[in-house]
C-alpha positions in Angstrom: -16.8 15.9 -4.8 -17.1 17.2 -8.3 -15.0 20.3 -8.2 -11.3 20.1 -7.1 -9.9 22.3 -4.3 -7.5 24.8 -5.6 -4.2 25.0 -3.6 -1.2 27.3 -3.4 2.0 26.3 -1.8 4.1 29.1 -0.5 7.8 28.2 -0.3 7.4 25.2 -2.6 11.1 24.6 -3.1 12.1 23.7 0.4 12.1 20.1 1.7 8.6 20.4 3.2 7.3 22.0 0.0 8.8 19.2 -2.2 7.4 16.5 0.1 3.9 18.1 0.0 4.0 18.2 -3.8 5.0 14.5 -3.9 1.9 13.7 -1.8 -0.5 16.0 -3.6 0.1 14.3 -7.0 -2.0 11.4 -5.8 -4.8 13.4 -4.1 -8.0 13.0 -6.1 -9.6 16.3 -5.0 -6.6 18.7 -5.2 -5.5 21.0 -8.0 -2.2 22.8 -7.4 -2.7 26.1 -9.2 0.1 28.3 -7.8 3.6 27.9 -6.3 5.8 30.5 -4.8 9.6 30.7 -4.3 11.8 33.7 -3.6 15.0 31.8 -4.6 13.7 30.3 -7.9 11.1 32.8 -9.1 10.7 32.6 -12.9 11.8 29.0 -13.2 9.6 26.0 -13.9 9.1 23.6 -11.0 10.6 20.8 -13.0 13.8 22.9 -13.5 14.3 22.9 -9.7 13.0 19.4 -9.0 13.4 17.3 -12.2 11.8 14.3 -10.4 8.5 16.3 -10.6 8.6 16.8 -14.3 6.2 13.9 -14.9 3.5 15.4 -12.6 0.7 17.7 -13.6 2.3 20.6 -11.8 5.9 20.1 -13.1 5.3 22.8 -15.7 4.1 25.4 -13.3 6.2 28.5 -13.1 7.4 29.5 -9.6 6.5 33.1 -8.7 7.2 35.5 -5.9 3.5 36.0 -5.4 0.6 33.8 -6.7 -1.3 35.0 -9.7 -4.0 32.3 -9.9 -6.9 32.4 -7.4 -7.0 29.5 -4.9 -8.9 28.2 -1.9 -6.3 26.9 0.5 -2.7 28.0 1.2 0.1 25.7 2.6 2.8 27.9 4.1 6.3 26.3 3.9 7.9 29.5 4.9 10.2 31.0 7.6 8.4 31.8 10.9 8.5 35.6 10.6 7.3 35.6 7.0 4.3 33.4 7.9 3.6 35.6 10.9 2.9 38.6 8.6 1.4 36.7 5.7 -1.3 34.8 7.6 -3.5 37.7 8.5 -3.6 38.9 4.9 -4.6 35.5 3.6 -7.3 35.1 6.2 -8.7 38.5 5.4 -8.9 37.6 1.7 -11.0 34.5 2.6 -8.3 31.8 2.3 -7.9 28.9 4.6 -4.4 28.4 5.8 -2.2 25.5 7.0 1.0 27.0 8.4 4.0 24.7 8.6 6.1 27.3 10.4 6.1 27.8 14.1 4.5 31.3 13.9 1.1 30.2 15.4 1.9 27.1 17.4 2.3 28.5 20.9 -0.6 30.3 22.5 1.6 32.6 24.7 2.8 35.6 22.7 5.8 36.4 25.0 7.3 33.0 24.2 8.1 34.1 20.6 10.5 36.8 21.7 12.2 34.5 24.1 12.5 31.4 21.8 12.1 32.7 18.2 13.7 36.2 18.6 10.7 38.2 17.3 7.7 40.0 18.8 4.4 38.3 17.9 2.2 41.0 16.6 -0.9 39.0 16.0 -1.9 37.8 19.5 -5.6 37.6 18.6 -4.9 35.1 15.8 -3.0 33.0 18.3 -6.3 32.5 20.1 -8.1 31.2 17.0 -5.3 29.2 15.5 -5.9 25.4 15.9 -2.9 23.2 16.7 -2.9 20.6 14.0 -2.4 17.3 15.8 -5.4 15.4 14.5 -5.3 12.6 17.0 -5.9 15.2 19.8 -7.7 18.1 18.1 -9.5 16.5 15.2 -12.9 18.3 15.6 -11.3 21.7 16.0 -9.1 21.2 12.9 -12.2 20.4 10.9 -13.7 23.8 11.7 -10.5 25.8 11.5 -9.6 28.6 9.0 -6.0 28.6 10.4 -4.2 25.4 11.4 -0.7 25.6 13.0 0.9 22.4 11.8 3.0 21.0 14.7 6.7 20.7 14.8 8.3 17.4 14.1 9.8 16.8 17.6 6.6 17.9 19.3 4.5 15.5 17.1 6.6 12.5 18.1 6.7 13.6 21.7 3.1 14.5 22.2 1.8 11.3 20.5 4.0 9.4 23.0 2.5 11.3 25.9 -1.1 11.7 24.9 -2.6 8.4 26.4 -1.0 9.2 29.8 -2.2 12.8 29.7 -5.7 11.8 28.5 -6.0 9.4 31.5 -4.8 12.1 33.9 -2.0 9.8 35.2 0.2 11.9 37.5 3.6 12.6 36.2 6.6 13.7 38.3 8.7 14.8 35.3 9.2 14.2 31.6 12.5 13.7 29.8 12.7 13.7 26.0 15.8 12.4 24.3 15.3 12.7 20.5 17.1 12.2 17.2 16.4 13.6 13.8 17.7 13.2 10.2 19.6 16.1 8.6 16.6 17.3 6.5 15.2 18.8 9.7 17.8 21.6 9.4 16.2 22.7 6.1 17.5 22.8 2.5 19.9 25.7 2.8 23.5 24.7 3.2 25.0 25.0 6.8 28.5 23.8 7.3 27.9 21.5 10.3 25.1 19.7 8.3 27.2 19.5 5.1 27.7 15.8 4.2 31.5 15.6 4.7 31.0 17.2 8.2 28.0 15.1 9.1 29.1 11.7 7.8 30.0 9.4 10.7 29.0 12.1 13.2 26.2 12.8 15.6 25.7 15.7 18.0 23.2 17.3 20.4 22.2 20.9 19.8 20.2 23.7 21.5 20.6 21.8 24.7 20.1 24.9 26.9 17.0 26.2 25.1 15.1 24.8 22.2 12.0 26.4 20.6 10.1 23.1 20.6 10.2 22.9 24.4 7.5 25.7 25.0 5.5 24.2 22.2 5.4 20.8 23.8 4.7 22.3 27.3 1.9 24.5 25.9 0.1 21.6 24.3 0.5 19.4 27.4 -1.3 22.1 29.3 -4.1 22.3 26.7 -4.6 18.5 27.0 -4.2 17.9 30.7 -4.8 21.3 32.3 -1.5 20.9 34.1 1.8 22.7 33.7 4.4 20.0 33.3 8.0 21.0 32.6 10.0 18.9 30.2 13.8 18.3 29.7 14.2 18.1 26.0 17.4 17.4 24.1 17.5 17.1 20.3 20.3 15.4 18.4 21.0 15.1 14.7 22.3 11.8 13.1 23.7 11.1 9.6 20.5 10.1 7.8 18.4 12.2 5.4 15.0 11.8 7.1 13.4 10.2 10.1 12.9 10.9 13.8 12.9 9.0 17.0 11.7 10.4 20.4 12.5 8.5 23.5 10.3 9.8 26.3 10.8 9.0 29.9 8.6 9.7 33.0 8.1 8.3 36.4 4.5 7.2 37.0 2.3 4.6 38.5 2.5 0.9 37.5 -0.2 -0.3 35.0 -0.6 -2.1 31.7 0.6 0.7 29.4 0.6 -1.4 26.2 -3.1 -2.0 26.7 -3.8 1.6 27.5 -2.0 2.8 24.4 -3.7 0.3 22.2 -7.1 1.3 23.5 -6.5 5.0 23.1 -5.2 4.7 19.6 -7.4 1.8 18.3 -9.4 4.0 15.9 -6.5 6.1 14.7 -5.5 5.4 11.1 -1.9 6.6 11.4 -0.8 5.6 14.9 0.3 2.0 15.5 1.3 0.4 18.8 4.2 -2.0 18.5 5.3 -5.0 20.6 9.0 -4.3 19.8 10.9 -1.0 19.5 10.2 0.4 16.0 12.8 1.4 13.5 13.0 4.8 11.9 13.1 3.2 8.5 9.7 1.6 9.2 8.0 5.0 8.7 10.1 6.7 6.0 7.9 8.4 3.4 4.7 7.8 5.4 2.3 9.6 7.7 2.6 6.9 10.4 3.7 7.2 14.0 4.9 3.9 15.5 4.9 3.7 19.3 6.5 1.2 21.8 6.1 1.5 25.5 7.8 -0.3 28.4 7.3 0.1 32.1 10.4 -0.6 34.2 9.3 -1.7 37.6 12.7 -1.4 39.1 12.8 2.3 38.6 9.1 3.0 38.2 9.9 4.7 34.9 7.8 4.5 31.8 9.8 4.7 28.5 7.9 5.4 25.3 9.6 5.2 22.0 7.9 7.1 19.1 9.1 7.1 15.5 7.9 9.3 12.6 9.3 10.7 9.3 10.2 14.2 10.2 9.2 15.4 6.7 6.0 13.2 6.8 4.0 13.0 10.0 6.4 15.7 11.3 5.5 18.1 8.6 4.0 17.7 5.1 1.9 14.5 5.4 0.4 15.8 8.6 -0.4 19.0 6.8 -2.2 17.0 4.2 -4.1 15.1 6.9 -5.2 18.4 8.4 -6.2 19.6 4.9 -8.5 16.6 4.5 -10.1 17.3 7.9 -10.6 21.0 7.1 -12.2 20.2 3.7 -14.5 17.5 5.1 -12.8 14.8 3.1 -11.8 11.2 4.1 -8.8 11.8 6.5 -6.5 9.2 4.8 -6.9 10.5 1.2 -3.5 10.7 -0.4 -1.8 9.3 2.6 -1.9 5.5 2.3 1.7 5.1 1.3 3.7 2.3 3.0 7.4 2.9 4.0 10.2 3.0 1.5 12.1 -0.3 1.8 15.0 -1.0 2.1 
C-alpha cells in the first residue's frame, strides 16, 4: 500500500485512546491526522501524555472537533456520545470503529434497561458488525461500522465459542470474572482510588451488568439458541488485565483437542496446558485459554485471560481496522507481553 490511511481518534486522552496511540505508532499504513478531547482541547498530545512526545503525533493539538479530513474514525467515547455521532460520520463517508457499547447489542430495548438511554438508531443496529474477529471475520472486513466488543464479553465469548460452534448442549453458563482498575476508566472515582483499592477486591453490578445482554446476544447469533448466563464481575488491585472463569455443565469429551482444533489458525488465541496468568498477556492482543472437564461434576471450566485495554479494547480495535482495510490482520499487533 503506497498511501497511508488517515485516522482520527475521538476521545484520545482516555485509557483506550492512549493504548490505541501506543499501538498505532508502529503501524506502517496509518497516519494519525486528528485527535479530539473535550477535557484537554487546545493542548498538545505530549502535554497530556509526555511518554508520547517522541512519536510522530505527539505534537498534534487536541481539538473538540477534527479539522483535518480522514478516512477512519476510532471512537473512544461515552456510549451516548457515540450513539449520536456514528450516524453523522457514516453519512459523511467515514468508516467507524466504535469502542463504546452504543452498537453492540442488536435489541434496542436493552439499551434503556441496561444503559439508561433510548436507542434512537435502531436501523444502524442491524448493519453494525460485532467486532470479534475470531467469530465474525468476514463481516468485519466488509463493514462500515464495527461495534468493538466489551472486555468481559471478549474473554467470555472466546472461552465459549468452540462449544457453541460445535452445538454442544449447555444447561447453564456461569461467568466469574476479574478485571484491573483501568476498566473503570481514567476519571477518578473514590472506590477505585489507589488508597481505597490497594489490598482490596470486590464484586460490583452483581444484580445487573450491561455486559450480560451483550454476551447473551452474541451467544444467540453464534448458536441460534437463547442461553442465559450468570455473570459476576470483580475488580482487583492491578492496573490492567482480565481473567474470565467460565463454567457450564455439558457432555464429556476431549475439550483440549476441540479448542486446539477450532483455534489452530487464529493468530491471537493460544490454548494452554496449564492455567494462564494475566501477566502473560499484558500489553498484547492475545487471549490465552485453558479448559478442564471435571468428570465428578460433569462441569467444564474454561479460563480465559486477556489484557482488558488490549484484546478487550484497543488492540482488538486495531485488529478490526486491519480487516476492514484489507490489510494483514496482525499488522502493528505482534507485541509480546510486558515482563516482569
